[in-house]
N, C-alpha and C positions, 0 to 999 in steps of 0.2 A: 737608929732613926725611925725604922718601921714601928718598933714598939712604942716610941714616943708619940707618934701619930695616933696609934691605936688608943693609948691612954688618954690623949687629949680628946679624941672623938667620944670615948666613953663618958668623960666628964660632961660633955655637951648632950649626952643622951643618945649617941649614935654608936653603932657597932660596925666596924670595918671587917669585912670577911671576903675571902675568895669566893668566886662563883664559878661553877662549871659551865655556865652559859657563855658561849664565845661572844655574844653580843652584850654581855654585862647584865646588870640588874634591870628589871622592868622599870622604866622611868616613871610610869604612873604609880606603881607600888611605892616607889621612893617618896612620892608626894605625900603619902599617908603619914610619913615621919615628919614631914616639913609643915604640914597644915594641921594645926591643933583645933581649929574652929569646927564644932560638930555640924554646923550648917553653913559651909562656905558659899560664897557667890563665885561662880566660875564663868568665865567668858570663853566660849569655843568659837574662835574667829576663823572663818573658812571651814564651816562645820561639815561640808560635803553631804554625806548621807547619814550622819549621826553616829558613826562608829566610835568616835572619841567621846561624845556625850554619853554613850552607853557605858564606856569604860569608866568614866568619871562617876556615873550613877552607881556602878558596882562598888566603887571604893568609898564614895561619899553619898550614902542613901538619902540624906536630908538636905543635900546641896540644892541651891537654886542655880540652874544652868541656863545661861543666855547664849543661844546659838545664832551666829551671823553667817548667812550664805546668800550671796547675790546672784549666783548662776541659776536660771530658772529650773532646769532639769534636776540639778542637785538640791535645790530648795524643795522641790516636789518630793524627792526621795526622803529628805530630812523630815519634812512635814508628816509623811506616812510613818516613818520610823519612830518618831517620838510622840505621836498623837495621843497615846494613852498615859503619858507622863505629865501630870499637872505641874510638876516643879521645873519642867524644861520649857523655856520660852524661845520662840524662833522669830527671826527678823530677816526679811528679804532685803538685805543691804550689805554694803561693805564698810568696814571700819577703815578710816583713812586719816590723814593729817588735815583734811578740810571737809566741810560738809557741803553737799550739793550733789554733783554727779561726776562720774569719771568713766573712762573706757576700760572695760574688763577685757583682757586678752584671753580669748577662749582657745584652749589647747586641745590637741587630738585626744588626750586623756583628760576629761573635764575636771578631775580632782586636782589637776595642776594649774587650772586657770587662775589668773592673778591680775591685779592692777599693775604689777611690775612686768617688764618684758622678760622673756625666757633667756637665760644665758646660753650662748651657742655651745658651751661645753656641757650642757645638761645631759646629753645622751651618754656621757661617761658614767653617770650616776643613776640614771633612770633608764627604763626600757627605751630602746632606740625609737626616735621620732615621737615619743609620747608627749613631749613638751613642745612640739612644733605648734606654733600659733596658727590656727586655721580661721580665725575671725575675731571680731571685737563687737561688744555690745555695750550700750550705755547703762550704767547701774547707779542707784542711789548710794551716796556715801554719807557718813556721819562721823564726827570725832567721838572718841571715848568720853571726853569731858561733856560734850553736849548730850550724849546718850544718858550719861549718869545724872 
């Protein structure tokens, strides 16, 4: 069965191999096999400080990257982080299922702030108390359809 899967993957242009990395292959690097467009358009939703945008920039040097970040402090970090990259566009808004405004739940660790409420079980998977909601702010929202 294992060899059958490997042969089928090869026919599709993929190679299945073991990795010594206990976390598996880098999901960003895997995208380079899945995206054949030399200048893809990438949406980084909840861009925080730009770390993901920079990883995409490394892998897709000609990509146009649209970063969405509604939390003011994170937007400021993002703005500074990508200021010298003319192919990265930033927007101080949240993408949502409706356009207008919504309450953003601001969490103790601001990278986890979200329009969605934190799950009470979150501390099992994140640093204790980092996803505790400490406030809410009103943010601008837009749908992907309207943005495009």
